[in-house]
N, C-alpha and C positions, 0 to 999 in steps of 0.2 A: 524408519529413521525420520524424526521431525526435521522440518526445514528450519533454516536459520533466519533470525531477525538481526540486522545490523542497525544499531541506534547511533544517530549523529545529532549533536546539539549545535545550534547556530544562534548567535546573538544578532538581532536586527532584522532587516527585511528578509522574507523567504528567498532562498536560493533557487535557481533553476535546477530541476532534476532531469538528468539525461540517462537514457538507457545505457548501461555499462557494456552491452554487447554491440549495438549498432550506432550509438551516439545520438539518436533522435531525442528531442525534448519530450518529456512525458506529458507535461501540461502546456497547452497553448495559453495565450493571453487571457482568455475568458475562463480558464480553469478546465476547459475541455481536454480530453486526453487525445494525444496523437495516435495512440493505439498501434504501436509497432508490434510485430508478431511475438516479441519477447515478454510483453506485459501480461501478467496473470490477473492482477487486480489493482485497483486504486481505492484508497480509503482516507478520508480526512476526518479527524476526530471532532472538529467543530461542527461539521455537518452531521456526524453520527451515522453515516451510511456509506456503503460502497458506491463509488462513482462509476466503476466499471468492474465487471467480473467476467473472465474468460469463460466461454461456454462449458468447458470441461469441469469448471469449479462451481457452477451455478448451485447445484444441490448442496455441496459442502458449505458454500457461503450462507445459504438459507439456514442450514443447521447451526452454523456458527452464530448467526444473528439471534436465533432462538435461544441458544445456550447462554449467550452473553446477556440477553434480557432477563433470564431467570437468575443467573449467578453473578451478574454485575462485573464481568470481566470483558476485556477488549476483544471484540469479535475477530480481529486480525490474529491475535495470539491463538485463539481457538482454531481458526482456519489454517494457520501455519502448522499446527500440530496434526491436522488432518491431511495435509498434502503429502502424498507419497511419491515425490520426484526427487532424485538425487541432485538435479540441476536447478532446483528452486531456492530462492532466498528472498527476503523482504528487506527493503531499505526504508527505515523510519527516520525522517528528518524533522526534528523539533526546532521551531524558531521561537525565540522569546524576546520580549522587549517591554516597553511601556506604552500604554494607551491612556486610559483614565486611571490606570493602575497597572500592576504587573499582569502580563498576558503571555500565553504560549499556545501554540497550535502544532499538531503533528500530522504530517502527510506520510502515509504508508504506501509503498508501491511494491507489489510482488513481481518478481522477474523469473524467467527461465532462460538458461543459456542455450537451449536447443529450440529453434523455431519449428513450427508445425510444417510438415511437408506441403508443398503447393500443388 
């Protein structure tokens, strides 16, 4: 069963993204990830790369990157189709506004509702 992607659009400045399970912020001020145990991956379309990928998904993320390079699709969509976890979903937050013209950016964060055992 493919995992879900929830798309949210926001006008103006980027909103803080918080983990829906534990409430920790996903990105710190400098864009670094807080890396709570519920995060599977982070991806920002302007950078065009994964900022963080959970160890269990490293191989799948590499395959998604390769597939997206060849076929021109978003690697997050490919990765989400490959994740076989019923507790996984992706939150995609698109912010838009004006800079020197219209501009938008999307931050994708993959979550799981079940943390890894410690």
